[in-house]
C-alpha positions in Angstrom: 0.0 0.2 -0.3 1.1 3.6 -1.0 1.2 5.7 2.5 -0.2 9.0 2.7 2.8 10.2 4.7 3.8 13.8 6.9 6.1 16.5 5.9 8.7 14.9 8.0 8.6 11.5 7.6 10.2 9.3 4.3 7.9 7.0 2.5 6.8 6.3 -1.1 5.1 8.7 -3.0 5.6 11.3 -1.0 5.4 13.9 -3.3 2.3 12.7 -4.0 0.5 12.3 -0.7 2.4 14.8 1.8 3.5 17.9 -0.4 -0.4 18.1 -1.1 -1.7 17.5 2.2 1.0 19.5 4.1 1.4 22.3 2.3 -2.3 23.9 2.4 -2.8 24.1 6.2 -3.8 27.8 7.2 -5.0 28.9 10.6 -8.5 28.6 11.0 -11.0 31.2 10.3 -12.5 30.2 13.5 -9.7 29.8 15.8 -8.9 32.4 18.7 -6.7 35.0 18.4 -4.1 34.3 20.6 -1.0 34.6 20.2 0.7 32.4 22.3 -1.4 29.4 20.7 -0.7 30.8 17.1 3.4 30.7 18.1 2.4 26.8 19.2 0.8 26.4 15.8 4.2 27.8 14.1 6.2 26.1 15.4 4.1 22.8 14.7 4.5 23.7 11.2 8.6 23.6 11.8 8.6 20.0 12.8 8.1 20.7 16.7 4.7 18.9 17.5 5.1 18.5 21.2 4.4 21.7 22.6 1.1 22.4 20.2 0.4 18.6 21.3 0.1 18.8 24.7 -1.5 22.2 24.8 -4.4 20.3 22.8 -4.4 17.6 24.7 -5.5 19.4 28.0 -8.3 21.5 26.4 -11.1 19.7 27.7 -13.4 18.4 25.0 -16.1 20.7 25.7 -14.4 23.7 25.9 -12.7 22.5 22.4 -14.0 24.3 19.2 -13.9 23.1 15.8 -10.8 25.1 14.8 -8.9 23.7 18.0 -10.3 20.0 16.6 -9.1 20.3 13.0 -5.7 21.3 14.6 -5.4 18.7 16.7 -6.1 16.2 13.6 -3.6 17.6 11.6 -1.1 18.2 14.2 -1.4 14.1 15.5 -1.1 13.6 11.5 2.3 15.2 11.1 4.1 13.6 13.8 3.0 10.6 12.5 0.0 9.7 15.5 -2.8 8.2 13.5 -4.0 6.3 16.7 -4.5 9.5 18.5 -5.8 11.5 15.6 -8.7 8.7 15.0 -9.3 8.5 18.9 -9.8 12.7 18.5 -11.8 12.7 15.6 -14.0 9.4 16.6 -14.8 10.9 20.0 -14.4 14.5 19.3 -14.7 15.9 16.0 -17.2 13.2 14.1 -20.1 15.2 13.8 -18.4 18.7 13.9 -17.8 21.1 10.9 -14.2 20.3 10.4 -11.8 22.1 7.7 -11.1 20.3 4.5 -7.4 19.8 5.9 -8.4 17.8 9.0 -11.1 15.3 7.1 -8.0 15.2 4.3 -5.7 14.1 7.4 -8.6 11.7 8.8 -9.5 9.8 5.4 -5.5 9.9 5.0 -5.0 7.9 8.4 -8.3 5.8 8.2 -6.2 4.6 4.6 -2.7 4.2 6.5 -5.0 1.8 9.3 -6.0 0.1 6.4 -9.6 1.3 7.3 -10.7 1.6 3.4 -14.6 2.4 3.8 -14.3 4.7 6.5 -11.2 6.6 4.6 -13.5 6.5 1.1 -15.9 8.3 3.1 -14.0 10.5 5.0 -12.3 11.7 1.3 -16.4 12.0 0.0 -17.3 14.1 3.1 -14.0 16.7 2.0 -14.6 16.2 -1.6 -18.1 17.8 -1.4 -16.7 21.3 -0.1 -14.4 21.2 -2.4 -15.0 19.0 -5.5 -12.3 20.0 -7.6 -9.5 19.8 -5.1 -6.6 17.5 -6.6 -5.7 16.3 -4.1 -8.7 14.7 -2.5 -9.6 13.6 -5.9 -6.2 12.0 -5.4 -6.5 10.1 -2.1 -9.5 8.8 -2.8 -8.6 7.1 -6.3 -5.3 5.2 -4.0 -8.1 4.5 -1.4 -10.4 2.6 -4.0 -7.3 0.8 -5.1 -6.0 -0.4 -1.4 -9.9 -1.2 -0.9 -11.0 -3.7 -3.8 -12.0 -1.0 -6.3 -9.1 -1.0 -8.2 -11.5 -0.7 -11.9 -13.5 2.8 -10.2 -9.8 4.2 -9.2 -8.4 3.2 -13.3 -11.3 4.8 -14.5 -11.0 8.1 -11.6 -6.9 8.4 -12.3 -7.7 8.1 -16.1 -10.5 10.8 -16.2 -7.8 12.8 -14.1 -4.6 12.4 -16.2 -6.7 13.0 -19.2 -7.2 16.4 -18.1 -3.7 17.2 -17.3 -1.5 14.4 -18.6 2.1 16.7 -17.9 1.0 16.2 -14.2 3.4 13.5 -12.6 1.5 13.2 -9.7 -1.4 12.2 -11.4 0.7 10.0 -13.0 2.3 8.3 -10.8 -1.5 7.7 -8.7 -2.8 6.2 -12.0 0.1 4.1 -12.3 -0.5 2.8 -8.6 -4.2 1.6 -9.5 -2.9 0.3 -12.3 -1.1 -2.0 -10.3 -3.5 -2.6 -7.8 -5.6 -3.9 -10.8 -2.3 -6.1 -11.8 -1.9 -4.8 -14.8 2.0 -4.2 -14.6 2.9 -3.0 -17.5 0.2 -0.3 -18.2 1.6 0.6 -14.3 5.1 0.9 -15.5 3.8 3.2 -18.5 2.2 5.9 -15.9 5.4 5.9 -13.8 8.1 6.3 -17.1 6.2 9.0 -17.5 6.0 10.5 -14.3 9.9 9.7 -13.9 10.0 10.8 -17.6 9.2 14.3 -16.5 9.7 14.9 -13.0 12.6 12.3 -12.9 15.3 14.3 -10.8 12.7 14.1 -7.5 14.1 10.8 -5.4 10.7 10.1 -4.7 9.5 9.6 -8.3 12.6 7.8 -9.3 11.7 5.6 -6.2 8.6 4.5 -7.5 9.5 3.9 -10.7 12.3 2.0 -9.7 9.7 -0.4 -7.8 7.4 -0.6 -11.5 10.2 -2.1 -12.5 10.7 -4.5 -9.8 7.0 -5.4 -10.2 7.1 -5.5 -13.7 9.8 -7.8 -13.5 12.7 -6.3 -14.8 15.0 -6.5 -12.3 17.5 -5.3 -14.3 16.9 -2.2 -15.0 15.8 -1.2 -11.4 19.3 -2.1 -10.3 20.6 0.1 -13.1 18.6 2.8 -11.8 19.7 1.9 -8.4 23.5 2.3 -9.2 23.0 5.6 -11.3 20.8 7.0 -7.4 23.1 5.4 -4.5 21.1 5.3 -1.3 17.5 5.5 -3.5 16.3 2.2 -2.1 17.3 0.7 1.1 19.2 -2.0 2.1 16.3 -4.5 2.3 15.1 -3.8 -1.2 18.4 -3.8 -2.9 19.1 -7.2 -2.0 15.3 -8.2 -3.3 16.7 -7.0 -6.2 18.9 -8.7 -6.7 17.5 -11.4 -5.6 14.8 -11.0 -8.6 17.5 -10.8 -11.2 18.8 -14.2 -10.0 15.2 -15.4 -10.2 15.1 -13.4 -14.0 18.1 -15.5 -15.3 16.7 -18.9 -13.9 13.7 -18.5 -16.3 15.7 -17.2 -19.3 17.9 -20.1 -18.3 15.1 -22.8 -19.7 14.7 -21.1 -23.2 16.4 -21.9 -25.8 19.6 -19.7 -26.2 21.6 -18.7 -30.0 24.3 -21.9 -30.2 24.0 -24.9 -28.1 27.2 -24.4 -26.4 25.5 -21.2 -24.6 22.8 -23.1 -23.2 24.5 -22.8 -19.5 25.4 -19.6 -19.8 22.7 -17.9 -18.0 21.9 -20.6 -15.6 25.7 -20.2 -14.4 25.2 -16.4 -14.0 22.2 -17.3 -12.0 24.5 -20.0 -9.6 27.1 -17.4 -8.7 24.5 -14.8 -7.8 22.0 -16.5 -5.8 25.8 -18.0 -4.3 26.8 -14.3 -3.7 23.5 -13.7 -2.2 23.7 -16.4 0.0 26.9 -16.1 1.8 26.4 -12.4 2.4 23.4 -12.7 4.4 22.5 -16.0 5.8 24.4 -14.8 9.1 21.8 -11.9 8.7 18.6 -12.9 11.0 16.6 -10.4 9.7 17.2 -12.2 5.9 16.0 -15.4 6.6 13.3 -15.7 4.6 14.9 -13.6 1.6 17.7 -16.7 1.3 15.4 -19.4 2.0 13.5 -18.2 -0.7 16.8 -17.8 -3.2 17.6 -21.1 -1.8 14.0 -22.8 -3.2 15.0 -20.4 -6.3 18.4 -21.9 -6.9 16.7 -24.8 -7.5 15.9 -24.0 -11.1 19.2 -22.6 -12.1 20.6 -26.2 -10.9 17.7 -27.7 -12.4 18.5 -25.8 -16.1 22.2 -26.6 -15.6 21.2 -30.4 -15.0 22.8 -30.4 -12.3 20.1 -33.0 -10.8 21.7 -34.6 -7.9 22.4 -31.1 -6.4 18.6 -30.2 -7.4 17.1 -33.8 -5.1 19.8 -32.9 -2.4 19.4 -29.8 -1.8 15.6 -30.3 -1.9 15.8 -32.6 1.1 18.1 -30.2 2.5 15.1 -27.9 3.0 12.5 -30.4 3.6 14.1 -31.9 6.5 14.5 -28.1 7.6 10.7 -27.6 7.5 10.7 -25.4 4.6 7.7 -26.1 1.9 8.1 -25.7 -1.5 5.4 -23.5 -3.7 4.4 -25.4 -6.5 7.0 -24.1 -9.4 10.0 -25.0 -7.2 7.9 -28.4 -6.7 7.9 -28.7 -10.5 11.7 -28.3 -10.8 12.3 -31.3 -7.9 10.5 -34.4 -9.5 12.2 -33.1 -13.3 15.1 -34.1 -11.5 13.5 -37.2 -9.7 12.9 -38.3 -12.7 16.3 -37.5 -14.5 18.1 -39.3 -11.5 16.0 -42.7 -12.2 13.1 -42.3 -9.3 10.1 -41.9 -10.5 7.9 -43.3 -8.1 9.2 -39.6 -6.1 8.2 -37.8 -9.4 5.1 -39.4 -9.7 4.6 -37.9 -6.2 5.5 -34.6 -6.6 3.7 -34.1 -10.1 0.1 -35.5 -8.9 0.6 -32.9 -6.0 1.6 -30.0 -8.9 -1.7 -30.9 -10.8 -3.7 -30.6 -7.6 -2.2 -27.3 -6.1 -4.6 -24.4 -5.5 -2.8 -22.8 -7.3 -2.0 -24.8 -10.2 -1.2 -23.0 -13.3 -3.5 -24.2 -15.9 -1.1 -22.9 -18.6 1.5 -26.4 -17.5 -1.2 -28.5 -17.4 -0.3 -30.9 -20.4 3.6 -30.1 -19.4 2.7 -31.6 -16.6 0.2 -34.7 -16.8 3.2 -35.6 -19.8 6.1 -35.6 -17.0 3.7 -37.3 -14.5 2.4 -39.6 -17.7 6.4 -40.7 -17.8 7.4 -40.8 -13.9 4.5 -43.8 -14.3 5.6 -45.0 -17.6 9.4 -46.0 -15.9 7.9 -46.9 -12.6 6.1 -49.3 -15.1 2.6 -48.4 -14.0 2.0 -48.6 -17.4 -2.1 -48.5 -17.3 -2.0 -46.0 -15.3 0.1 -43.5 -17.8 -2.2 -44.4 -20.5 -5.1 -43.3 -18.0 -3.7 -40.1 -17.2 -2.9 -39.2 -21.1 -6.5 -40.3 -22.4 -7.9 -38.1 -19.3 -5.7 -35.2 -20.9 -6.9 -36.1 -24.0 -10.5 -35.7 -23.3 -10.0 -32.5 -20.6 -8.2 -30.5 -23.9 -10.4 -28.8 -26.8 -9.4 -28.5 -30.5 -9.9 -24.9 -30.9 -9.3 -21.9 -28.7 -11.9 -19.5 -28.4 -11.7 -15.8 -28.6 -13.7 -12.8 -28.7 -14.3 -11.3 -32.5 -13.4 -15.0 -34.1 -16.6 -17.2 -34.1 -14.3 -20.8 -35.0 -11.2 -19.6 -32.1 -7.8 -20.4 -33.4 -6.3 -24.1 -33.5 -5.4 -25.2 -29.3 -1.8 -26.4 -29.3 -2.3 -28.5 -25.7 -4.7 -30.0 -27.5 -2.4 -31.1 -30.2 0.2 -32.3 -28.0 -2.4 -34.0 -25.4 -3.6 -35.9 -28.5 -0.1 -36.9 -29.9 0.7 -38.2 -26.2 -2.5 -40.2 -26.2 -1.8 -41.7 -28.8 2.3 -42.7 -27.8 1.0 -44.1 -25.2 -0.2 -47.1 -27.2 3.4 -47.8 -28.5 4.5 -48.1 -24.7 1.2 -49.8 -23.8 1.1 -52.3 -25.8 -1.9 -50.8 -27.9 1.1 -50.5 -31.4 -1.8 -50.7 -33.9 -4.1 -47.9 -32.0 -0.9 -45.7 -31.7 -0.2 -46.4 -35.1 -3.6 -45.6 -36.5 -3.9 -42.4 -34.0 -0.5 -40.8 -35.5 -1.0 -41.1 -38.8 -4.7 -39.4 -38.0 -2.6 -37.1 -36.3 0.2 -36.5 -38.9 -3.1 -36.4 -41.3 -4.1 -32.8 -39.7 -0.1 -31.2 -39.0 1.9 -32.7 -41.2 4.2 -30.4 -40.5 4.5 -31.3 -36.6 8.2 -32.4 -36.4 7.2 -33.8 -32.9 4.5 -36.0 -34.0 6.3 -37.3 -37.2 9.3 -38.5 -34.5 6.3 -40.2 -32.5 5.5 -41.6 -35.6 9.0 -42.6 -36.7 9.6 -44.0 -32.8 5.6 -46.4 -33.6 7.6 -47.4 -36.5 10.5 -48.6 -35.5 8.5 -50.5 -32.4 6.8 -52.6 -34.7 10.0 -53.5 -37.0 9.3 -51.7 -39.7 12.7 -49.5 -39.2 12.8 -48.5 -43.5 9.1 -46.8 -42.9 10.5 -44.6 -39.9 13.7 -43.7 -42.0 11.2 -42.5 -44.8 9.3 -40.4 -41.8 12.4 -38.9 -40.4 13.8 -38.1 -43.8 11.3 -35.9 -44.7 11.4 -34.3 -41.2 14.9 -33.9 -42.1 14.2 -31.1 -44.2 12.5 -29.1 -41.4 14.2 -29.0 -38.8 17.7 -30.8 -39.2 19.5 -30.1 -36.4 16.6 -31.2 -33.5 18.4 -32.6 -30.8 15.1 -35.8 -30.8 15.4 -35.9 -34.9 18.8 -36.9 -34.3 18.6 -39.4 -31.7 15.5 -41.0 -33.9 17.9 -41.6 -36.8 20.5 -43.3 -34.8 18.5 -45.3 -33.1 16.8 -46.5 -37.1 20.6 -46.5 -38.4 21.4 -49.4 -35.6 17.9 -51.2 -36.4 19.1 -51.4 -40.3 22.8 -51.5 -39.5 24.5 -48.7 -40.8 26.9 -48.9 -38.2 28.7 -45.4 -39.5 25.8 -43.2 -39.7 25.0 -44.3 -36.3 28.1 -43.1 -34.8 28.3 -39.3 -36.8 24.9 -39.0 -36.0 25.3 -40.1 -32.2 29.2 -38.2 -32.1 27.2 -35.1 -33.1 24.4 -35.5 -30.2 27.0 -36.1 -28.1 29.4 -33.3 -28.6 25.9 -30.8 -28.5 24.0 -31.7 -25.4 25.7 -34.2 -23.6 23.7 -33.8 -20.6 20.3 -35.1 -22.4 19.0 -38.7 -21.2 18.3 -39.1 -24.7 21.1 -38.8 -25.7 22.9 -40.5 -22.8 21.1 -43.5 -23.5 21.6 -43.7 -27.2 25.8 -43.4 -26.5 25.0 -46.1 -23.8 23.4 -48.6 -26.2 26.0 -47.4 -29.1 28.5 -48.2 -26.2 26.8 -51.7 -25.7 27.1 -52.5 -29.5 30.9 -51.9 -29.9 31.4 -54.6 -26.9 32.8 -57.9 -27.7 30.0 -60.6 -26.8 29.7 -63.6 -25.1 26.8 -66.4 -25.8 26.6 -69.6 -24.4 23.5 -72.1 -24.8 23.4 -75.2 -22.8 21.0 -78.0 -22.9 20.3 -81.4 -21.8 17.3 -83.4 -21.9 16.4 -87.8 -21.0 13.4 -89.7 -22.8 11.3 -92.4 -22.4 10.0 -94.9 -24.2 11.0 -94.9 -28.3 11.9 -98.8 -28.4 12.1 -102.4 -26.7 14.4 -100.1 -24.4 12.5 -97.3 -22.6 15.3 -95.3 -21.5 16.8 -94.7 -24.9 15.0 -92.0 -27.3 15.0 -92.8 -30.8 15.9 -88.8 -31.8 17.6 -87.9 -29.8 18.9 -90.6 -27.0 19.0 -90.5 -23.2 20.9 -88.4 -20.6 22.0 -86.2 -23.3 23.7 -83.0 -22.7 25.8 -80.2 -24.5 27.4 -76.8 -24.4 28.3 -74.4 -27.2 30.1 -71.2 -26.2 31.1 -68.5 -29.2 32.4 -65.3 -28.2 32.8 -62.2 -30.8 35.1 -59.5 -30.9 34.1 -55.8 -30.5 33.7 -54.2 -34.0 36.2 -54.2 -36.6 35.9 -51.4 -39.3 32.1 -51.0 -38.3 31.0 -54.2 -40.1 33.5 -57.0 -39.3 33.2 -59.5 -35.9 35.4 -62.8 -36.1 33.9 -65.4 -34.1 36.0 -68.4 -31.8 33.6 -70.7 -30.5 33.8 -74.3 -28.9 31.4 -77.5 -27.9 30.4 -80.4 -26.5 27.9 -82.7 -26.6 26.7 -86.4 -25.7 24.1 -89.2 -25.1 23.5 -92.8 -24.9 21.3 -94.9 -27.6 21.1 -98.6 -27.1 24.6 -98.9 -29.7 26.6 -96.6 -27.2 27.1 -93.4 -26.0 27.6 -91.1 -28.8 30.2 -87.7 -28.4 30.7 -84.3 -30.2 33.6 -82.4 -29.5 33.8 -79.5 -32.4 36.1 -75.7 -32.4 34.9 -73.0 -35.2 36.6 -70.1 -36.2 35.2 -67.8 -38.0 34.3 -63.9 -40.0 31.0 -61.6 -39.4 29.8 -59.5 -42.0 26.8 -56.6 -41.0 25.7 -53.8 -43.4 22.5 -52.2 -44.8 19.9 -55.5 -45.7 22.5 -58.1 -45.2 24.4 -60.3 -43.0 26.7 -62.9 -44.1 28.8 -65.4 -41.6 31.8 -67.6 -43.0 33.4 -70.1 -40.8 35.5 -73.1 -40.9 35.7 -76.0 -38.3 36.9 -78.9 -36.3 34.6 -82.1 -35.4 35.8 -84.8 -33.3 33.3 -87.6 -32.8 33.5 -91.4 -33.2 36.4 -92.6 -34.0 38.6 -89.7 -35.8 38.2 -86.1 -36.3 37.2 -84.3 -39.5 37.5 -80.4 -40.7 34.0 -79.3 -41.8 32.9 -75.3 -43.2 29.5 -72.9 -43.9 28.4 -70.0 -44.7 25.2 -68.1 -44.3 23.8 -65.2 -46.0 20.5 -63.3 -44.7 19.5 -60.7 -46.7 16.6 -58.0 -46.7 14.4 -56.7 -49.1 12.4 -54.2 -47.8 10.6 -53.8 -44.2 8.1 -57.0 -45.2 10.5 -59.7 -46.9 14.0 -61.6 -46.2 15.1 -64.1 -48.3 18.5 -66.0 -47.4 20.3 -69.3 -47.6 23.2 -71.3 -45.9 25.6 -74.1 -47.3 28.0 -76.7 -44.5 30.5 -78.6 -45.4 29.8 -81.4 -42.2 26.7 -79.9 -41.0 26.2 -78.9 -37.8 22.7 -80.1 -37.9 24.5 -83.6 -37.9 22.0 -86.2 -36.1 24.4 -87.3 -32.7 23.4 -90.8 -33.0 24.9 -91.1 -36.9 28.2 -88.8 -36.3 28.9 -92.3 -33.2 28.2 -94.2 -36.1 30.4 -92.6 -38.3 27.2 -91.0 -41.3 28.1 -86.9 -41.5 26.1 -85.0 -43.9 26.7 -82.0 -46.1 24.0 -79.8 -47.2 22.8 -76.4 -47.2 18.8 -74.6 -47.2 17.4 -71.1 -47.9 14.6 -69.9 -46.9 12.4 -66.9 -47.6 10.2 -64.6 -44.8 7.1 -62.3 -44.9 6.9 -59.8 -41.8 3.8 -57.9 -41.7 5.5 -56.1 -38.3 6.1 -57.2 -34.9 3.6 -59.9 -34.1 2.6 -61.7 -37.8 4.9 -63.8 -39.8 5.4 -66.3 -41.5 9.1 -68.0 -42.6 9.3 -70.9 -44.9 12.7 -73.0 -44.9 13.6 -76.0 -47.2 17.2 -77.5 -46.3 18.0 -80.5 -49.1 21.4 -82.2 -47.5 23.2 -85.7 -48.2 24.4 -88.0 -45.5 27.4 -90.1 -46.2 26.0 -93.5 -46.0 24.4 -92.1 -49.2 20.9 -91.1 -47.8 19.4 -88.1 -49.5 17.5 -85.8 -47.0 14.9 -82.7 -47.6 13.2 -81.4 -44.6 10.8 -78.3 -45.6 9.4 -76.2 -42.4 6.9 -73.5 -42.6 6.3 -71.5 -39.8 5.0 -68.4 -38.4 3.0 -66.3 -36.1 0.4 -64.8 -35.0 -0.4 -62.0 -32.0 -3.3 -62.5 -30.2 -3.5 -60.4 -27.5 -1.1 -58.1 -26.0 -1.0 -55.9 -22.5 1.7 -53.8 -20.9 2.7 -56.7 -18.7 1.5 -60.1 -20.7 1.4 -60.6 -24.1 0.2 -63.9 -26.1 0.7 -64.9 -29.9 -0.1 -68.5 -31.4 2.3 -70.3 -33.1 2.1 -72.8 -36.2 4.6 -75.0 -37.3 4.5 -77.4 -40.2 7.1 -79.2 -41.1 7.8 -82.6 -43.5 10.6 -83.9 -44.8 12.1 -87.4 -46.9 14.4 -89.8 -47.0 15.9 -91.7 -49.9 17.9 -94.7 -47.4 15.7 -96.8 -45.3 17.5 -98.8 -41.9 19.9 -95.9 -40.5 20.7 -96.3 -37.4 19.8 -93.0 -36.9 15.8 -91.5 -36.8 14.9 -91.8 -40.8 11.4 -92.0 -41.9 10.7 -92.5 -45.5 8.5 -89.4 -45.1 6.4 -87.3 -42.1 4.8 -84.9 -41.7 4.1 -82.7 -38.0 1.7 -79.9 -37.2 2.1 -78.4 -34.4 0.2 -75.0 -33.4 1.3 -73.9 -30.1 -0.4 -70.5 -28.1 3.0 -68.3 -26.5 2.6 -66.3 -23.6 4.8 -64.0 -22.1 4.4 -62.1 -18.9 6.6 -59.8 -17.4 7.2 -60.0 -14.1 9.5 -57.4 -13.3 10.5 -53.9 -15.2 12.9 -51.3 -13.9 14.5 -49.3 -17.3 17.3 -51.8 -18.7 16.1 -54.9 -16.2 13.7 -57.1 -17.0 12.5 -60.8 -15.6 9.7 -62.4 -17.0 8.7 -65.7 -17.7 7.2 -68.0 -20.4 4.2 -70.6 -20.9 3.8 -72.8 -23.4 1.3 -74.9 -24.3 0.8 -76.9 -27.9 -1.3 -79.8 -29.8 -1.2 -81.3 -32.8 0.0 -84.2 -35.4 2.9 -86.1 -36.4 2.2 -88.4 -39.4 4.6 -90.7 -40.3 5.2 -92.8 -43.9 4.3 -96.2 -43.0 3.0 -96.0 -39.3 -0.6 -94.5 -38.5 -1.1 -90.5 -37.2 -0.7 -90.0 -33.6 -0.7 -87.2 -31.5 2.0 -84.6 -30.4 1.0 -82.8 -26.8 3.8 -79.5 -25.9 4.3 -78.0 -22.6 6.8 -75.7 -21.7 7.3 -73.2 -18.9 10.5 -70.9 -18.7 12.0 -67.0 -17.7 14.6 -64.5 -18.7 16.6 -62.1 -17.3 17.5 -59.2 -18.7 20.4 -57.3 -17.2 22.1 -53.4 -18.1 22.2 -53.9 -21.8 24.5 -56.5 -22.0 23.0 -59.1 -19.9 20.3 -61.5 -21.4 19.8 -64.9 -19.8 17.2 -67.7 -20.0 15.9 -71.0 -19.0 13.2 -73.2 -20.7 12.3 -76.6 -19.2 9.3 -78.9 -21.7 7.9 -81.8 -21.8 6.9 -83.3 -25.4 5.0 -86.1 -26.3 5.6 -87.3 -29.9 5.5 -90.9 -32.0 8.8 -92.1 -33.7 8.0 -95.1 -35.7 5.0 -95.6 -34.3 6.0 -95.7 -30.6 5.3 -92.9 -28.0 8.2 -90.7 -26.8 8.5 -88.2 -23.7 10.9 -85.7 -24.0 11.8 -83.5 -21.2 14.5 -81.0 -22.0 16.2 -78.2 -20.1 17.4 -75.3 -22.3 19.6 -72.7 -21.0 20.9 -69.5 -23.3 23.4 -66.8 -22.1 24.3 -64.0 -24.1 26.8 -61.2 -22.2 28.6 -58.6 -23.5 32.0 -56.8 -22.0 
């Protein structure tokens, strides 16, 4: 509140109030012509109030004239005795014919005491006598502004300014009324006009400085303070310095002219806060300001990507009992999310969204952040609910006065994008695809939409389609960090290793603190590691012939293990590998053993993977060398073909090797894949055994997704296999021809998921038929259970236990089998 101050006091608007109301005191016409009394009044005029007040206090109420009561009120007002002014007025002067100056003093005093209605009433009483008195008009306007009638005050002072625009007092009164109405920038204009006309007067300069502060222009206010030493007190000065630091916190969140300058403003803000906190912490009177600086400093730390410091300082503040405002909780929540503490983040974001002073303009941003906090804490359905609710809340258009159809609402588009993207993370990829494509049709130039669409295509195993979308987007925002990160992921999927390196190096150099960039860098580092693969199995067969413990195909009590190690990439495309393995099983004719070692080279380029190896095999009564080459080539996102040739095939049955029989041959395949949930593959594999047998095998396999949710995926697989052999009576299982039809229901259930760590379990249930020439058709049943654990992008280990029952040569055999596999990068 702008106070009405006496001539001897200091404060705001002294030009407007003090001079106007203190320079017009005249000896009341009805005062007694007493030279002694006149001398007391003259002394009071010169600042010696006590003698006159002592004399007036000693007069009984019955003996005081209206003039003496008026003098008492005016001199008490000069002396700053507000309580005495109101006591005398209400006891002795309320129903007297007081002077206009006395009424003005009483009105001013009521205003000082924040008794707005009483002040307004007395001002109006005085104006009945002197309706053109500008000081009374200004006093009434200021009182209305303080008393919640800012609109009336603005109208009144605008009329006064229009009548005399060169009067700085009127300009300042209008500025004050505008400030009380919340129009700080309009107020600044009026104070600026007053400063232009009377800037040499300290009270005008002081009010102009305060207006700059209220208009969030602390830097300009501090320049004026530096030009006019002593213009403001130490408290105002330090608060202005704090406001400047806060302004720099706000500016630090905006994009800078150059990426390398993104932390310059934040660093300046931190320097300001460190200096202020160090200087003023020992001063107990500055405690509240220091706390506010510590809170606002969190924003500078957040902008500087020092999120661990944000969390640490927040926890110190809360331990000290400090309640953070809503805007600061938003910084802390973001810091917790960056620090991978999404549970803490979601709690704070919910608090921000439900706060009484929640800013509606931040609702979409805060809800989006809450969505990702829920997603990262593996509460996928709750995250989707937040996205759906946000999408329903926002209107497509913003209604504006004068525009019948309004303007497009950017928040609506952002909310719709989030809702559509939610399907990508929530197991509804088809819904996400249709939703994003519909939005892109409405806003083809929206970069965020196109990036979301590309991410969705990659999730659907359609990297080339994602690449096309990103290439189109590149023309609009070629240096966008999100665009380059998405392009790098797509390059990884397409085995464009050099492009991956260029893009990753670029974004890492430009913004190393970005979480997306850090994640990309981590995956690139993992790709560049060496790789170890281990596969092991063991099993036991029951039935299959006269010996109930010997399986016809795999033997009984069989087990095996193979380890292969790959070097880190060489010249991007190449990897060398070496491996060794061992397998053994018991057959009716004895125990078979097979040891092998292999070395080779792998080349991975866009659309093609080639692998070649030489091997050494020890089995039966000797050792032989083998070789193999394989290729897989992508035609597009949907079609792939490939094949392999092998000398001494690794797929040769152990029972054949145990009998000294080897096999050479090859295979070819073609695969069609619609998306991540549907594919078919046909494989043809001819081979020639050293005992003269020619085998031809065909396998048609397919998969169709049936159900997908955040933690459960169900698909139906189908295998149709057929084979034909030219030789009869081989020691190994060798039917003339056969046909297997086996549908399998596969269920994957995620038990735990936390960033790069995932633990899941798998169920398999299958039932089909097996037909073998010269034997009747029999049923095939499969039951399986497994678990898989992935950790930190470098470890993937799984185990599966299965029981399959099927006939061989008319005899039913049951095979209990355990498979274990491990992939580790280092």
